C-alpha positions in Angstrom: -5.6 -9.0 -12.1 -1.9 -10.4 -12.4 -1.0 -13.5 -10.6 1.7 -11.6 -8.4 -1.4 -8.9 -7.2 -3.1 -12.1 -6.2 -0.4 -13.7 -4.9 0.5 -10.8 -3.0 -3.3 -10.4 -1.7 -3.4 -14.1 -0.5 -0.3 -13.5 1.3 -2.0 -10.4 3.0 -4.9 -13.1 3.8 -7.2 -10.9 1.6 -9.6 -11.3 -1.2 -9.7 -9.8 -4.1 -12.3 -6.7 -4.3 -15.0 -5.9 -7.5 -16.7 -2.8 -7.4 -20.4 -3.3 -8.7 -20.7 0.4 -9.7 -17.9 1.8 -11.9 -19.3 5.2 -10.6 -17.8 4.7 -7.3 -15.4 7.6 -6.0 -11.5 6.5 -5.5 -10.3 8.0 -2.5 -8.5 11.2 -4.1 -5.4 12.3 -2.6 -5.7 9.8 0.2 -4.0 7.2 -1.7 -0.7 7.6 -3.8 -2.0 7.8 -7.5 1.3 9.1 -9.0 4.8 7.8 -9.2 6.1 6.8 -5.6 9.0 8.5 -4.6 11.5 5.7 -3.6 14.0 8.7 -2.3 11.7 9.9 -0.2 12.9 10.1 3.6 9.8 8.3 4.6 9.6 6.0 1.9 12.5 3.5 3.4 10.5 3.9 6.9 7.0 2.7 5.4 8.8 -0.1 3.7 10.3 -1.7 6.6 7.2 -1.5 8.5 5.2 -3.1 5.9 7.6 -6.3 6.5 7.1 -7.2 2.9 10.7 -8.0 1.1 9.8 -9.0 -2.7 12.2 -11.4 -4.2 12.2 -9.2 -7.6 12.2 -5.4 -6.6 11.9 -4.6 -10.2 8.8 -6.5 -11.3 7.2 -5.7 -7.9 4.2 -3.8 -8.5 4.4 -1.0 -6.0 1.3 0.7 -7.3 -1.0 -1.9 -6.4 1.2 -2.2 -2.7 0.5 1.1 -2.9 -3.0 1.2 -3.0 -3.2 -1.8 -1.1 -2.0 -0.5 2.2 -3.8 3.0 1.1 -0.6 4.6 1.1 -0.9 8.2 1.3 1.2 10.6 -1.0 4.7 10.7 0.8 4.8 14.6 1.2 1.1 14.8 2.8 2.4 11.7 4.9 5.3 13.5 6.4 3.4 16.5 6.7 0.0 14.9 8.3 0.4 13.2 11.9 -2.8 11.6 11.8 -2.6 10.3 8.3 0.7 8.5 9.6 -0.3 7.0 12.7 -3.3 5.4 10.4 -1.2 3.8 8.0 1.2 2.9 10.7 -1.8 0.8 12.5 -2.8 -0.6 9.0 0.5 -1.4 8.4 1.1 -3.4 11.7 -2.5 -4.9 11.2 -1.8 -6.4 7.9 1.7 -8.1 9.3 0.1 -9.8 12.0 -1.9 -11.5 9.8 -1.1 -14.9 9.2 -0.1 -16.2 5.6 
């Protein structure tokens, strides 16, 4: 894990997690796994809701952030109101934690 990833976890008041079983399945299509579509209409709203503002966006680990907030694929998020509600709850909870 990189120093920037550790700093992001610390800022969110989280600790790094190590999986004991390498066979543990990932959340699959529930979490964005490919490229993040920065031009997607929902991306700006999700980013604002996260409350984060990296000093150097070009060096920010976007995929680590997407995994940390369990960001669904944006197309899925656009058509799934339940996924959108769950994501907004997670983002609000993360914002509410003291740094």
